[in-house]
N, C-alpha and C positions, 0 to 999 in steps of 0.2 A: 504493499500498500502505498512505503513511504517513495520507494523508487517511484512510482508510480503520478505522485505528487509533484516530486523533485520535477519527474521530467514535464509534466505538463505545465504546471507552474513556472519550467524555465521558458517554453516559449510562450507564455503570456506578457502582453506588454503590464500585467503589476505587478514588477517585480518584488515589490514592496511589502506585497502581502505575503511573499513566501515560506516565510518564520511562522508566521499564526499558523497557515495550512500545514506547515510538517509539525509545529506543536502539538495542533490539533488531531493529526494524525495517527500522531504516537499514545496519545492518552485512548481514544475512543473511535465508533464509526460515528455515534452519534454528536461529536464533538466536530467534526468534518462537518457534517451536515449541515450542522447550528452554526458555524462558522462561512456555510458557503449562503445559507439561506441570508442569514445578518447582513454579509457581503452583497448581495443581490438585491436586498431591498437599498441598501445605504446608495447603493449605484444606480439603480431606479432612480432615488427620488432626485438626487446629485442632476442627473441628467434635465428631469423632468424642471425642475428650478432654473437651471442653467438657459436651458430652452424658452423656458417662458419669459427670462428676463431679456432674452435677447430679442425676443421675438418683440417683447412692449416696446424697445430700444430701437428696433427697424421699423415700427407703423410710424416712428415721428419723422420718420425722411422723407421727402417728396417725390415718390417714386413715378407718379406722372412725369413730370420734367423729364426725367431719365427715359421713359421710354421713347419720346420725341425724339432721343439723341443718342440713340442706339447705335445706329448706322456708322455714326461718326466715331463714336466709342469704340467700335469694332475696327473701324478701318485704322484710326490711331493704335487698336493694340496690334493689328498684322503689321501695319510699316514699322514698329517699333520692334516687335520679339523680329524680324525680318534682318533689319540694321542690327539688332547685337547679337543673334544668331552669326551674318555675317563676320565680324570683328571677332566674334568667339571663335571660329575654326581659324 
């Protein structure tokens, strides 16, 4: 169980939680399940909170004016990326 947890957590993007899972894996299977459930709900709650904050912040922008200039923005972006890639190669 420790080897499978170590391998799974090594390839996980959240490496700092690995020690907690290893400690729970030594004790009991239900500690690992409890830790996984707590980690899941805390992560889910954090993501919902940050998306809500970002959504309310993005609603304050005037997106209608940006829609009318989408072609100009796309053109400038393509020209700039072409010039940058020319000089980087």
